[in-house]
N, CA, C, O and the ligand as a Tripos MOL2 file, in Angstrom:
@<TRIPOS>MOLECULE
protein
  313   311    79     0     0
PROTEIN
NO_CHARGES

@<TRIPOS>ATOM
      1 N          86.6550   90.8860   91.1460 N.3       1 MET1
      2 CA         87.8860   90.5230   90.4310 C.3       1 MET1
      3 C          88.0620   91.3810   89.1910 C.2       1 MET1
      4 O          87.1250   91.5430   88.4090 O.2       1 MET1
      5 N          89.2570   91.9310   89.0040 N.am      2 LYS2
      6 CA         89.5240   92.6860   87.7950 C.3       2 LYS2
      7 C          90.7520   92.1130   87.1070 C.2       2 LYS2
      8 O          91.5140   91.3480   87.6960 O.2       2 LYS2
      9 N          90.9260   92.4970   85.8550 N.am      3 THR3
     10 CA         92.0440   91.9750   85.0710 C.3       3 THR3
     11 C          92.8400   93.1150   84.4720 C.2       3 THR3
     12 O          92.2850   94.0400   83.8790 O.2       3 THR3
     13 N          94.1670   93.0320   84.6390 N.am      4 MET4
     14 CA         95.0400   93.9720   83.9250 C.3       4 MET4
     15 C          96.0480   93.1120   83.1750 C.2       4 MET4
     16 O          96.2730   91.9570   83.5370 O.2       4 MET4
     17 N          96.6450   93.6580   82.1520 N.am      5 THR5
     18 CA         97.6330   92.9060   81.4010 C.3       5 THR5
     19 C          99.0460   93.2920   81.8210 C.2       5 THR5
     20 O          99.2840   94.3530   82.3990 O.2       5 THR5
     21 N          99.9540   92.4080   81.5150 N.am      6 CYS6
     22 CA        101.3860   92.6610   81.7050 C.3       6 CYS6
     23 C         101.7580   94.0310   81.1340 C.2       6 CYS6
     24 O         102.4970   94.8030   81.7440 O.2       6 CYS6
     25 N         101.2170   94.3060   79.9370 N.am      7 LYS7
     26 CA        101.5260   95.5810   79.2340 C.3       7 LYS7
     27 C         101.0750   96.8070   80.0440 C.2       7 LYS7
     28 O         101.7940   97.8010   80.1430 O.2       7 LYS7
     29 N          99.8570   96.7110   80.6230 N.am      8 GLN8
     30 CA         99.3450   97.8420   81.4060 C.3       8 GLN8
     31 C         100.2020   98.0970   82.6440 C.2       8 GLN8
     32 O         100.1370   99.1840   83.2180 O.2       8 GLN8
     33 N         100.9930   97.1310   83.0600 N.am      9 LEU9
     34 CA        101.8560   97.2910   84.2180 C.3       9 LEU9
     35 C         103.3070   97.5330   83.7930 C.2       9 LEU9
     36 O         104.2280   97.4070   84.6000 O.2       9 LEU9
     37 N         103.4940   97.8740   82.5520 N.am     10 GLY10
     38 CA        104.8530   98.2470   82.0760 C.3      10 GLY10
     39 C         105.5900   97.0720   81.4720 C.2      10 GLY10
     40 O         106.7780   97.2090   81.1830 O.2      10 GLY10
     41 N         104.9650   95.9310   81.2640 N.am     11 GLY11
     42 CA        105.6400   94.7850   80.7000 C.3      11 GLY11
     43 C         105.4030   94.7370   79.1980 C.2      11 GLY11
     44 O         104.6720   95.5690   78.6590 O.2      11 GLY11
     45 N         106.0140   93.7710   78.5180 N.am     12 PRO12
     46 CA        105.9590   93.7040   77.0540 C.3      12 PRO12
     47 C         104.8570   92.7890   76.4770 C.2      12 PRO12
     48 O         104.6820   92.7830   75.2580 O.2      12 PRO12
     49 N         104.1200   92.0300   77.2740 N.am     13 CYS13
     50 CA        103.1800   91.0720   76.6580 C.3      13 CYS13
     51 C         101.7320   91.2820   77.1230 C.2      13 CYS13
     52 O         101.4400   92.1700   77.9230 O.2      13 CYS13
     53 N         100.8710   90.4680   76.6130 N.am     14 GLY14
     54 CA         99.4690   90.6560   76.9050 C.3      14 GLY14
     55 C          98.9530   89.6410   77.9790 C.2      14 GLY14
     56 O          97.7530   89.3860   78.0780 O.2      14 GLY14
     57 N          99.8580   89.0990   78.7410 N.am     15 PHE15
     58 CA         99.5140   88.1330   79.8170 C.3      15 PHE15
     59 C          98.5060   88.7740   80.7720 C.2      15 PHE15
     60 O          98.7240   89.8890   81.2460 O.2      15 PHE15
     61 N          97.4000   88.0710   81.0570 N.am     16 ALA16
     62 CA         96.3340   88.6370   81.8870 C.3      16 ALA16
     63 C          96.6040   88.3530   83.3860 C.2      16 ALA16
     64 O          96.9010   87.2240   83.7770 O.2      16 ALA16
     65 N          96.4920   89.3830   84.1780 N.am     17 LEU17
     66 CA         96.7090   89.2860   85.6200 C.3      17 LEU17
     67 C          95.3950   89.5590   86.3390 C.2      17 LEU17
     68 O          94.7100   90.5380   86.0420 O.2      17 LEU17
     69 N          95.0530   88.7120   87.2630 N.am     18 HIS18
     70 CA         93.7460   88.8740   87.9400 C.3      18 HIS18
     71 C          93.9560   89.2090   89.4100 C.2      18 HIS18
     72 O          94.9120   88.7460   90.0320 O.2      18 HIS18
     73 N          93.0450   90.0260   89.9630 N.am     19 GLY19
     74 CA         93.1050   90.2970   91.3690 C.3      19 GLY19
     75 C          91.8850   91.0890   91.8540 C.2      19 GLY19
     76 O          91.1770   91.7130   91.0640 O.2      19 GLY19
     77 N          91.6650   91.0490   93.1410 N.am     20 ASN20
     78 CA         90.5890   91.8330   93.7050 C.3      20 ASN20
     79 C          91.0530   93.2260   94.0670 C.2      20 ASN20
     80 O          90.2380   94.1400   94.2010 O.2      20 ASN20
     81 N          92.3510   93.3970   94.2250 N.am     21 THR21
     82 CA         92.9030   94.7450   94.5560 C.3      21 THR21
     83 C          94.0860   94.9800   93.6080 C.2      21 THR21
     84 O          94.6190   94.0580   92.9900 O.2      21 THR21
     85 N          94.4690   96.2640   93.5250 N.am     22 ALA22
     86 CA         95.6390   96.6460   92.7310 C.3      22 ALA22
     87 C          96.8890   95.9210   93.2380 C.2      22 ALA22
     88 O          97.7380   95.4880   92.4590 O.2      22 ALA22
     89 N          96.9750   95.8010   94.5840 N.am     23 ASP23
     90 CA         98.1460   95.1310   95.1700 C.3      23 ASP23
     91 C          98.2570   93.6680   94.7200 C.2      23 ASP23
     92 O          99.3580   93.1720   94.4790 O.2      23 ASP23
     93 N          97.1280   92.9920   94.6100 N.am     24 GLU24
     94 CA         97.1430   91.6050   94.1520 C.3      24 GLU24
     95 C          97.6250   91.5000   92.7110 C.2      24 GLU24
     96 O          98.3840   90.6000   92.3510 O.2      24 GLU24
     97 N          97.1490   92.4710   91.8750 N.am     25 VAL25
     98 CA         97.5590   92.4520   90.4960 C.3      25 VAL25
     99 C          99.0480   92.7690   90.3620 C.2      25 VAL25
    100 O          99.7490   92.1630   89.5510 O.2      25 VAL25
    101 N          99.5100   93.6940   91.1360 N.am     26 ILE26
    102 CA        100.9670   94.0410   91.1100 C.3      26 ILE26
    103 C         101.7680   92.8640   91.5840 C.2      26 ILE26
    104 O         102.8300   92.5970   91.0230 O.2      26 ILE26
    105 N         101.3170   92.1430   92.5880 N.am     27 LYS27
    106 CA        102.0120   90.9290   93.0610 C.3      27 LYS27
    107 C         102.0280   89.8850   91.9510 C.2      27 LYS27
    108 O         103.0410   89.2230   91.7250 O.2      27 LYS27
    109 N         100.9030   89.7430   91.2610 N.am     28 ALA28
    110 CA        100.8190   88.7450   90.1470 C.3      28 ALA28
    111 C         101.7990   89.1310   89.0620 C.2      28 ALA28
    112 O         102.4710   88.2650   88.5010 O.2      28 ALA28
    113 N         101.8940   90.4120   88.7540 N.am     29 GLN29
    114 CA        102.8600   90.8930   87.7490 C.3      29 GLN29
    115 C         104.3140   90.6030   88.1850 C.2      29 GLN29
    116 O         105.1450   90.1510   87.3960 O.2      29 GLN29
    117 N         104.5730   90.8770   89.4410 N.am     30 ASP30
    118 CA        105.8920   90.6270   89.9900 C.3      30 ASP30
    119 C         106.2740   89.1670   89.7890 C.2      30 ASP30
    120 O         107.3900   88.8550   89.3730 O.2      30 ASP30
    121 N         105.3220   88.2680   90.0940 N.am     31 LYS31
    122 CA        105.5360   86.8410   89.9720 C.3      31 LYS31
    123 C         105.6870   86.4510   88.4890 C.2      31 LYS31
    124 O         106.5710   85.6680   88.1410 O.2      31 LYS31
    125 N         104.8280   86.9970   87.6230 N.am     32 HIS32
    126 CA        104.9070   86.7560   86.1980 C.3      32 HIS32
    127 C         106.2770   87.1220   85.6650 C.2      32 HIS32
    128 O         106.8890   86.3520   84.9250 O.2      32 HIS32
    129 N         106.7590   88.2980   86.0400 N.am     33 LEU33
    130 CA        108.0680   88.7490   85.5600 C.3      33 LEU33
    131 C         109.1890   87.7960   86.0000 C.2      33 LEU33
    132 O         110.0320   87.3790   85.2050 O.2      33 LEU33
    133 N         109.1630   87.4660   87.3180 N.am     34 ASN34
    134 CA        110.1610   86.5640   87.8430 C.3      34 ASN34
    135 C         110.0970   85.1880   87.1520 C.2      34 ASN34
    136 O         111.1200   84.6420   86.7390 O.2      34 ASN34
    137 N         108.8810   84.6450   87.0360 N.am     35 ASP35
    138 CA        108.7250   83.3510   86.4410 C.3      35 ASP35
    139 C         109.2030   83.2980   84.9700 C.2      35 ASP35
    140 O         109.8720   82.3560   84.5430 O.2      35 ASP35
    141 N         108.8330   84.3400   84.2270 N.am     36 ILE36
    142 CA        109.1070   84.2720   82.7820 C.3      36 ILE36
    143 C         110.5790   84.5600   82.5080 C.2      36 ILE36
    144 O         111.1560   84.0080   81.5710 O.2      36 ILE36
    145 N         111.1800   85.4110   83.3100 N.am     37 VAL37
    146 CA        112.6160   85.6920   83.1600 C.3      37 VAL37
    147 C         113.4240   84.4280   83.5590 C.2      37 VAL37
    148 O         114.4680   84.1330   82.9770 O.2      37 VAL37
    149 N         112.9260   83.7240   84.5260 N.am     38 ALA38
    150 CA        113.5630   82.4800   85.0000 C.3      38 ALA38
    151 C         113.5540   81.4170   83.8760 C.2      38 ALA38
    152 O         114.4230   80.5460   83.8650 O.2      38 ALA38
    153 N         112.6220   81.4680   82.9600 N.am     39 THR39
    154 CA        112.5590   80.5370   81.8530 C.3      39 THR39
    155 C         113.4900   80.9500   80.7210 C.2      39 THR39
    156 O         113.6200   80.2340   79.7280 O.2      39 THR39
    157 N         114.1370   82.1040   80.8680 N.am     40 GLY40
    158 CA        115.1110   82.5220   79.8390 C.3      40 GLY40
    159 C         114.5720   83.5640   78.9250 C.2      40 GLY40
    160 O         115.2490   83.9170   77.9590 O.2      40 GLY40
    161 N         113.3570   84.1010   79.1690 N.am     41 ASP41
    162 CA        112.7420   85.1320   78.3570 C.3      41 ASP41
    163 C         113.4820   86.4590   78.6450 C.2      41 ASP41
    164 O         113.5530   86.9240   79.7820 O.2      41 ASP41
    165 N         114.0330   87.0470   77.5500 N.am     42 ASP42
    166 CA        114.7870   88.3090   77.8150 C.3      42 ASP42
    167 C         113.9550   89.5600   77.5000 C.2      42 ASP42
    168 O         114.3870   90.6810   77.7650 O.2      42 ASP42
    169 N         112.7410   89.3550   76.9240 N.am     43 THR43
    170 CA        111.9340   90.5450   76.6500 C.3      43 THR43
    171 C         111.3730   91.1390   77.9300 C.2      43 THR43
    172 O         110.9720   92.3030   77.9360 O.2      43 THR43
    173 N         111.3350   90.3850   79.0010 N.am     44 HIS44
    174 CA        110.7880   90.8540   80.2690 C.3      44 HIS44
    175 C         111.8570   91.3500   81.2530 C.2      44 HIS44
    176 O         111.5490   91.8100   82.3520 O.2      44 HIS44
    177 N         113.1330   91.2410   80.8200 N.am     45 GLU45
    178 CA        114.2190   91.6000   81.7600 C.3      45 GLU45
    179 C         114.1660   93.0390   82.2210 C.2      45 GLU45
    180 O         114.3380   93.3270   83.4060 O.2      45 GLU45
    181 N         113.9230   93.9600   81.2690 N.am     46 SER46
    182 CA        113.9470   95.3920   81.6620 C.3      46 SER46
    183 C         112.7390   95.6930   82.5400 C.2      46 SER46
    184 O         112.8380   96.4930   83.4700 O.2      46 SER46
    185 N         111.5930   95.0590   82.2570 N.am     47 ALA47
    186 CA        110.4280   95.2670   83.1060 C.3      47 ALA47
    187 C         110.6610   94.7570   84.5160 C.2      47 ALA47
    188 O         110.2110   95.3710   85.4840 O.2      47 ALA47
    189 N         111.3530   93.6510   84.6370 N.am     48 LEU48
    190 CA        111.6740   93.0680   85.9250 C.3      48 LEU48
    191 C         112.5960   93.9990   86.6640 C.2      48 LEU48
    192 O         112.4100   94.2360   87.8580 O.2      48 LEU48
    193 N         113.5990   94.5400   85.9720 N.am     49 LYS49
    194 CA        114.5330   95.4980   86.5950 C.3      49 LYS49
    195 C         113.8150   96.6940   87.1090 C.2      49 LYS49
    196 O         114.0660   97.1640   88.2190 O.2      49 LYS49
    197 N         112.8800   97.2100   86.2640 N.am     50 GLU50
    198 CA        112.1220   98.3630   86.6780 C.3      50 GLU50
    199 C         111.2520   98.1170   87.9090 C.2      50 GLU50
    200 O         111.1220   98.9670   88.7900 O.2      50 GLU50
    201 N         110.6570   96.9150   87.9330 N.am     51 MET51
    202 CA        109.8330   96.5210   89.0750 C.3      51 MET51
    203 C         110.6950   96.4620   90.3290 C.2      51 MET51
    204 O         110.2860   96.9550   91.3800 O.2      51 MET51
    205 N         111.8650   95.8730   90.2360 N.am     52 LYS52
    206 CA        112.7670   95.8070   91.3830 C.3      52 LYS52
    207 C         113.2040   97.1600   91.8250 C.2      52 LYS52
    208 O         113.3230   97.4330   93.0200 O.2      52 LYS52
    209 N         113.4580   98.0550   90.8130 N.am     53 GLY53
    210 CA        113.9050   99.4040   91.1240 C.3      53 GLY53
    211 C         112.8780  100.2090   91.8440 C.2      53 GLY53
    212 O         113.2050  101.0990   92.6290 O.2      53 GLY53
    213 N         111.5960   99.8920   91.5750 N.am     54 ARG54
    214 CA        110.4880  100.6230   92.2520 C.3      54 ARG54
    215 C         110.5340  100.3730   93.7530 C.2      54 ARG54
    216 O         110.2510  101.2770   94.5380 O.2      54 ARG54
    217 N         110.8880   99.1600   94.1600 N.am     55 TRP55
    218 CA        110.9100   98.8900   95.5790 C.3      55 TRP55
    219 C         112.1320   99.5650   96.2220 C.2      55 TRP55
    220 O         112.1240   99.8820   97.4120 O.2      55 TRP55
    221 N         113.1660   99.7740   95.4250 N.am     56 ARG56
    222 CA        114.3520  100.4320   95.9640 C.3      56 ARG56
    223 C         114.2400  101.9610   96.0060 C.2      56 ARG56
    224 O         114.8430  102.6230   96.8510 O.2      56 ARG56
    225 N         113.4510  102.5020   95.0680 N.am     57 ARG57
    226 CA        113.2560  103.9690   95.0060 C.3      57 ARG57
    227 C         111.8080  104.2800   95.3140 C.2      57 ARG57
    228 O         110.9830  104.4170   94.4110 O.2      57 ARG57
    229 N         111.5110  104.3890   96.5740 N.am     58 PRO58
    230 CA        110.0920  104.5270   96.9990 C.3      58 PRO58
    231 C         109.4060  105.7570   96.3750 C.2      58 PRO58
    232 O         108.2050  105.7250   96.1060 O.2      58 PRO58
    233 N         110.1420  106.8010   96.1530 N.am     59 VAL59
    234 CA        109.4560  108.0570   95.6950 C.3      59 VAL59
    235 C         108.9870  107.9330   94.2170 C.2      59 VAL59
    236 O         107.8210  108.1910   93.9200 O.2      59 VAL59
    237 N         109.8760  107.5470   93.3190 N.am     60 SER60
    238 CA        109.4380  107.3720   91.9360 C.3      60 SER60
    239 C         108.5910  106.1410   91.7940 C.2      60 SER60
    240 O         107.7060  106.0910   90.9400 O.2      60 SER60
    241 N         108.8500  105.1120   92.6420 N.am     61 GLY61
    242 CA        107.9910  103.9080   92.6090 C.3      61 GLY61
    243 C         106.5730  104.2620   93.0430 C.2      61 GLY61
    244 O         105.6220  103.6640   92.5410 O.2      61 GLY61
    245 N         106.4010  105.2040   93.9480 N.am     62 MET62
    246 CA        105.0970  105.5940   94.4240 C.3      62 MET62
    247 C         104.2400  106.2270   93.3270 C.2      62 MET62
    248 O         103.0290  106.0110   93.2780 O.2      62 MET62
    249 N         104.8460  106.9750   92.4850 N.am     63 THR63
    250 CA        104.1270  107.5900   91.3670 C.3      63 THR63
    251 C         103.5300  106.5150   90.4980 C.2      63 THR63
    252 O         102.3560  106.5720   90.1350 O.2      63 THR63
    253 N         104.3480  105.5280   90.1640 N.am     64 TRP64
    254 CA        103.8560  104.3950   89.3750 C.3      64 TRP64
    255 C         102.7710  103.6270   90.0840 C.2      64 TRP64
    256 O         101.7950  103.1910   89.4740 O.2      64 TRP64
    257 N         102.9530  103.4630   91.3980 N.am     65 TYR65
    258 CA        102.0530  102.6680   92.1790 C.3      65 TYR65
    259 C         100.6790  103.3880   92.2410 C.2      65 TYR65
    260 O          99.6350  102.7550   92.0870 O.2      65 TYR65
    261 N         100.7020  104.7110   92.4690 N.am     66 ARG66
    262 CA         99.4290  105.4950   92.4820 C.3      66 ARG66
    263 C          98.7190  105.3930   91.1550 C.2      66 ARG66
    264 O          97.5060  105.1920   91.0980 O.2      66 ARG66
    265 N          99.4990  105.5370   90.0620 N.am     67 LYS67
    266 CA         98.8860  105.5010   88.7160 C.3      67 LYS67
    267 C          98.2560  104.1110   88.4650 C.2      67 LYS67
    268 O          97.1550  104.0100   87.9230 O.2      67 LYS67
    269 N          98.9680  103.0560   88.8660 N.am     68 THR68
    270 CA         98.4620  101.6980   88.6670 C.3      68 THR68
    271 C          97.1790  101.5180   89.4890 C.2      68 THR68
    272 O          96.2220  100.9050   89.0140 O.2      68 THR68
    273 N          97.1550  102.0340   90.6870 N.am     69 LYS69
    274 CA         95.9550  101.9390   91.5350 C.3      69 LYS69
    275 C          94.7830  102.6550   90.8890 C.2      69 LYS69
    276 O          93.6540  102.1660   90.9030 O.2      69 LYS69
    277 N          95.0750  103.8530   90.3050 N.am     70 ARG70
    278 CA         94.0130  104.6340   89.6190 C.3      70 ARG70
    279 C          93.4790  103.8670   88.4210 C.2      70 ARG70
    280 O          92.2690  103.7780   88.2090 O.2      70 ARG70
    281 N          94.4230  103.3020   87.6230 N.am     71 ASP71
    282 CA         94.0370  102.5190   86.4140 C.3      71 ASP71
    283 C          93.1860  101.3450   86.8470 C.2      71 ASP71
    284 O          92.1740  101.0350   86.2180 O.2      71 ASP71
    285 N          93.5970  100.6930   87.9240 N.am     72 PHE72
    286 CA         92.8920   99.5200   88.3830 C.3      72 PHE72
    287 C          91.4560   99.9090   88.8420 C.2      72 PHE72
    288 O          90.4900   99.2090   88.5380 O.2      72 PHE72
    289 N          91.3460  101.0320   89.5720 N.am     73 ALA73
    290 CA         90.0690  101.4760   90.0840 C.3      73 ALA73
    291 C          89.1260  101.8030   88.8880 C.2      73 ALA73
    292 O          87.9120  101.6230   88.9890 O.2      73 ALA73
    293 N          89.6680  102.2570   87.8230 N.am     74 ALA74
    294 CA         88.8570  102.6520   86.6510 C.3      74 ALA74
    295 C          88.3310  101.4670   85.8410 C.2      74 ALA74
    296 O          87.4260  101.6190   85.0210 O.2      74 ALA74
    297 N          88.8940  100.3120   86.0700 N.am     75 LEU75
    298 CA         88.5220   99.1350   85.2890 C.3      75 LEU75
    299 C          87.1670   98.5920   85.7330 C.2      75 LEU75
    300 O          86.7920   98.7110   86.9000 O.2      75 LEU75
    301 N          86.4290   97.9880   84.7820 N.am     76 PRO76
    302 CA         85.1730   97.3230   85.1610 C.3      76 PRO76
    303 C          85.4900   96.0090   85.8570 C.2      76 PRO76
    304 O          86.5530   95.4360   85.6180 O.2      76 PRO76
    305 N          84.6120   95.5180   86.7000 N.am     77 GLU77
    306 CA         84.7440   94.1910   87.2860 C.3      77 GLU77
    307 C          84.6070   93.1360   86.1880 C.2      77 GLU77
    308 O          83.8500   93.3160   85.2340 O.2      77 GLU77
    309 N          85.3490   92.0290   86.3320 N.am     78 ASP78
    310 CA         85.2390   90.9450   85.3640 C.3      78 ASP78
    311 C          83.8340   90.3160   85.4420 C.2      78 ASP78
    312 O          83.5350   89.3790   84.7020 O.2      78 ASP78
    313 ZN        104.5010   89.6230   80.3290 Zn       79 ZN79
@<TRIPOS>BOND
     1     1     2 1
     2     2     3 1
     3     3     4 2
     4     3     5 am
     5     5     6 1
     6     6     7 1
     7     7     8 2
     8     7     9 am
     9     9    10 1
    10    10    11 1
    11    11    12 2
    12    11    13 am
    13    13    14 1
    14    14    15 1
    15    15    16 2
    16    15    17 am
    17    17    18 1
    18    18    19 1
    19    19    20 2
    20    19    21 am
    21    21    22 1
    22    22    23 1
    23    23    24 2
    24    23    25 am
    25    25    26 1
    26    26    27 1
    27    27    28 2
    28    27    29 am
    29    29    30 1
    30    30    31 1
    31    31    32 2
    32    31    33 am
    33    33    34 1
    34    34    35 1
    35    35    36 2
    36    35    37 am
    37    37    38 1
    38    38    39 1
    39    39    40 2
    40    39    41 am
    41    41    42 1
    42    42    43 1
    43    43    44 2
    44    43    45 am
    45    45    46 1
    46    46    47 1
    47    47    48 2
    48    47    49 am
    49    49    50 1
    50    50    51 1
    51    51    52 2
    52    51    53 am
    53    53    54 1
    54    54    55 1
    55    55    56 2
    56    55    57 am
    57    57    58 1
    58    58    59 1
    59    59    60 2
    60    59    61 am
    61    61    62 1
    62    62    63 1
    63    63    64 2
    64    63    65 am
    65    65    66 1
    66    66    67 1
    67    67    68 2
    68    67    69 am
    69    69    70 1
    70    70    71 1
    71    71    72 2
    72    71    73 am
    73    73    74 1
    74    74    75 1
    75    75    76 2
    76    75    77 am
    77    77    78 1
    78    78    79 1
    79    79    80 2
    80    79    81 am
    81    81    82 1
    82    82    83 1
    83    83    84 2
    84    83    85 am
    85    85    86 1
    86    86    87 1
    87    87    88 2
    88    87    89 am
    89    89    90 1
    90    90    91 1
    91    91    92 2
    92    91    93 am
    93    93    94 1
    94    94    95 1
    95    95    96 2
    96    95    97 am
    97    97    98 1
    98    98    99 1
    99    99   100 2
   100    99   101 am
   101   101   102 1
   102   102   103 1
   103   103   104 2
   104   103   105 am
   105   105   106 1
   106   106   107 1
   107   107   108 2
   108   107   109 am
   109   109   110 1
   110   110   111 1
   111   111   112 2
   112   111   113 am
   113   113   114 1
   114   114   115 1
   115   115   116 2
   116   115   117 am
   117   117   118 1
   118   118   119 1
   119   119   120 2
   120   119   121 am
   121   121   122 1
   122   122   123 1
   123   123   124 2
   124   123   125 am
   125   125   126 1
   126   126   127 1
   127   127   128 2
   128   127   129 am
   129   129   130 1
   130   130   131 1
   131   131   132 2
   132   131   133 am
   133   133   134 1
   134   134   135 1
   135   135   136 2
   136   135   137 am
   137   137   138 1
   138   138   139 1
   139   139   140 2
   140   139   141 am
   141   141   142 1
   142   142   143 1
   143   143   144 2
   144   143   145 am
   145   145   146 1
   146   146   147 1
   147   147   148 2
   148   147   149 am
   149   149   150 1
   150   150   151 1
   151   151   152 2
   152   151   153 am
   153   153   154 1
   154   154   155 1
   155   155   156 2
   156   155   157 am
   157   157   158 1
   158   158   159 1
   159   159   160 2
   160   159   161 am
   161   161   162 1
   162   162   163 1
   163   163   164 2
   164   163   165 am
   165   165   166 1
   166   166   167 1
   167   167   168 2
   168   167   169 am
   169   169   170 1
   170   170   171 1
   171   171   172 2
   172   171   173 am
   173   173   174 1
   174   174   175 1
   175   175   176 2
   176   175   177 am
   177   177   178 1
   178   178   179 1
   179   179   180 2
   180   179   181 am
   181   181   182 1
   182   182   183 1
   183   183   184 2
   184   183   185 am
   185   185   186 1
   186   186   187 1
   187   187   188 2
   188   187   189 am
   189   189   190 1
   190   190   191 1
   191   191   192 2
   192   191   193 am
   193   193   194 1
   194   194   195 1
   195   195   196 2
   196   195   197 am
   197   197   198 1
   198   198   199 1
   199   199   200 2
   200   199   201 am
   201   201   202 1
   202   202   203 1
   203   203   204 2
   204   203   205 am
   205   205   206 1
   206   206   207 1
   207   207   208 2
   208   207   209 am
   209   209   210 1
   210   210   211 1
   211   211   212 2
   212   211   213 am
   213   213   214 1
   214   214   215 1
   215   215   216 2
   216   215   217 am
   217   217   218 1
   218   218   219 1
   219   219   220 2
   220   219   221 am
   221   221   222 1
   222   222   223 1
   223   223   224 2
   224   223   225 am
   225   225   226 1
   226   226   227 1
   227   227   228 2
   228   227   229 am
   229   229   230 1
   230   230   231 1
   231   231   232 2
   232   231   233 am
   233   233   234 1
   234   234   235 1
   235   235   236 2
   236   235   237 am
   237   237   238 1
   238   238   239 1
   239   239   240 2
   240   239   241 am
   241   241   242 1
   242   242   243 1
   243   243   244 2
   244   243   245 am
   245   245   246 1
   246   246   247 1
   247   247   248 2
   248   247   249 am
   249   249   250 1
   250   250   251 1
   251   251   252 2
   252   251   253 am
   253   253   254 1
   254   254   255 1
   255   255   256 2
   256   255   257 am
   257   257   258 1
   258   258   259 1
   259   259   260 2
   260   259   261 am
   261   261   262 1
   262   262   263 1
   263   263   264 2
   264   263   265 am
   265   265   266 1
   266   266   267 1
   267   267   268 2
   268   267   269 am
   269   269   270 1
   270   270   271 1
   271   271   272 2
   272   271   273 am
   273   273   274 1
   274   274   275 1
   275   275   276 2
   276   275   277 am
   277   277   278 1
   278   278   279 1
   279   279   280 2
   280   279   281 am
   281   281   282 1
   282   282   283 1
   283   283   284 2
   284   283   285 am
   285   285   286 1
   286   286   287 1
   287   287   288 2
   288   287   289 am
   289   289   290 1
   290   290   291 1
   291   291   292 2
   292   291   293 am
   293   293   294 1
   294   294   295 1
   295   295   296 2
   296   295   297 am
   297   297   298 1
   298   298   299 1
   299   299   300 2
   300   299   301 am
   301   301   302 1
   302   302   303 1
   303   303   304 2
   304   303   305 am
   305   305   306 1
   306   306   307 1
   307   307   308 2
   308   307   309 am
   309   309   310 1
   310   310   311 1
   311   311   312 2
@<TRIPOS>SUBSTRUCTURE
     1 MET1         2 RESIDUE 1 A MET
     2 LYS2         6 RESIDUE 1 A LYS
     3 THR3        10 RESIDUE 1 A THR
     4 MET4        14 RESIDUE 1 A MET
     5 THR5        18 RESIDUE 1 A THR
     6 CYS6        22 RESIDUE 1 A CYS
     7 LYS7        26 RESIDUE 1 A LYS
     8 GLN8        30 RESIDUE 1 A GLN
     9 LEU9        34 RESIDUE 1 A LEU
    10 GLY10       38 RESIDUE 1 A GLY
    11 GLY11       42 RESIDUE 1 A GLY
    12 PRO12       46 RESIDUE 1 A PRO
    13 CYS13       50 RESIDUE 1 A CYS
    14 GLY14       54 RESIDUE 1 A GLY
    15 PHE15       58 RESIDUE 1 A PHE
    16 ALA16       62 RESIDUE 1 A ALA
    17 LEU17       66 RESIDUE 1 A LEU
    18 HIS18       70 RESIDUE 1 A HIS
    19 GLY19       74 RESIDUE 1 A GLY
    20 ASN20       78 RESIDUE 1 A ASN
    21 THR21       82 RESIDUE 1 A THR
    22 ALA22       86 RESIDUE 1 A ALA
    23 ASP23       90 RESIDUE 1 A ASP
    24 GLU24       94 RESIDUE 1 A GLU
    25 VAL25       98 RESIDUE 1 A VAL
    26 ILE26      102 RESIDUE 1 A ILE
    27 LYS27      106 RESIDUE 1 A LYS
    28 ALA28      110 RESIDUE 1 A ALA
    29 GLN29      114 RESIDUE 1 A GLN
    30 ASP30      118 RESIDUE 1 A ASP
    31 LYS31      122 RESIDUE 1 A LYS
    32 HIS32      126 RESIDUE 1 A HIS
    33 LEU33      130 RESIDUE 1 A LEU
    34 ASN34      134 RESIDUE 1 A ASN
    35 ASP35      138 RESIDUE 1 A ASP
    36 ILE36      142 RESIDUE 1 A ILE
    37 VAL37      146 RESIDUE 1 A VAL
    38 ALA38      150 RESIDUE 1 A ALA
    39 THR39      154 RESIDUE 1 A THR
    40 GLY40      158 RESIDUE 1 A GLY
    41 ASP41      162 RESIDUE 1 A ASP
    42 ASP42      166 RESIDUE 1 A ASP
    43 THR43      170 RESIDUE 1 A THR
    44 HIS44      174 RESIDUE 1 A HIS
    45 GLU45      178 RESIDUE 1 A GLU
    46 SER46      182 RESIDUE 1 A SER
    47 ALA47      186 RESIDUE 1 A ALA
    48 LEU48      190 RESIDUE 1 A LEU
    49 LYS49      194 RESIDUE 1 A LYS
    50 GLU50      198 RESIDUE 1 A GLU
    51 MET51      202 RESIDUE 1 A MET
    52 LYS52      206 RESIDUE 1 A LYS
    53 GLY53      210 RESIDUE 1 A GLY
    54 ARG54      214 RESIDUE 1 A ARG
    55 TRP55      218 RESIDUE 1 A TRP
    56 ARG56      222 RESIDUE 1 A ARG
    57 ARG57      226 RESIDUE 1 A ARG
    58 PRO58      230 RESIDUE 1 A PRO
    59 VAL59      234 RESIDUE 1 A VAL
    60 SER60      238 RESIDUE 1 A SER
    61 GLY61      242 RESIDUE 1 A GLY
    62 MET62      246 RESIDUE 1 A MET
    63 THR63      250 RESIDUE 1 A THR
    64 TRP64      254 RESIDUE 1 A TRP
    65 TYR65      258 RESIDUE 1 A TYR
    66 ARG66      262 RESIDUE 1 A ARG
    67 LYS67      266 RESIDUE 1 A LYS
    68 THR68      270 RESIDUE 1 A THR
    69 LYS69      274 RESIDUE 1 A LYS
    70 ARG70      278 RESIDUE 1 A ARG
    71 ASP71      282 RESIDUE 1 A ASP
    72 PHE72      286 RESIDUE 1 A PHE
    73 ALA73      290 RESIDUE 1 A ALA
    74 ALA74      294 RESIDUE 1 A ALA
    75 LEU75      298 RESIDUE 1 A LEU
    76 PRO76      302 RESIDUE 1 A PRO
    77 GLU77      306 RESIDUE 1 A GLU
    78 ASP78      310 RESIDUE 1 A ASP
    79 ZN79       313 GROUP 0 **** ****
């Protein structure tokens, strides 16, 4: 299990995301962004838009995805 923060994934806060793989952490961030924006938080809106844009633009999204996977791989286990 490793931990990344919302900030490390392009978001504005220090919310901790846990996962065994980078994909799990990315999914947790996706959920965090959706959940927090749904509560009326506007500081996460641009991060949510970027996240959604990544799925629509696979090429630029892939660069971010590869970087996130590298960052995740470099982290120590919890
Ligand atoms: Zn956050």
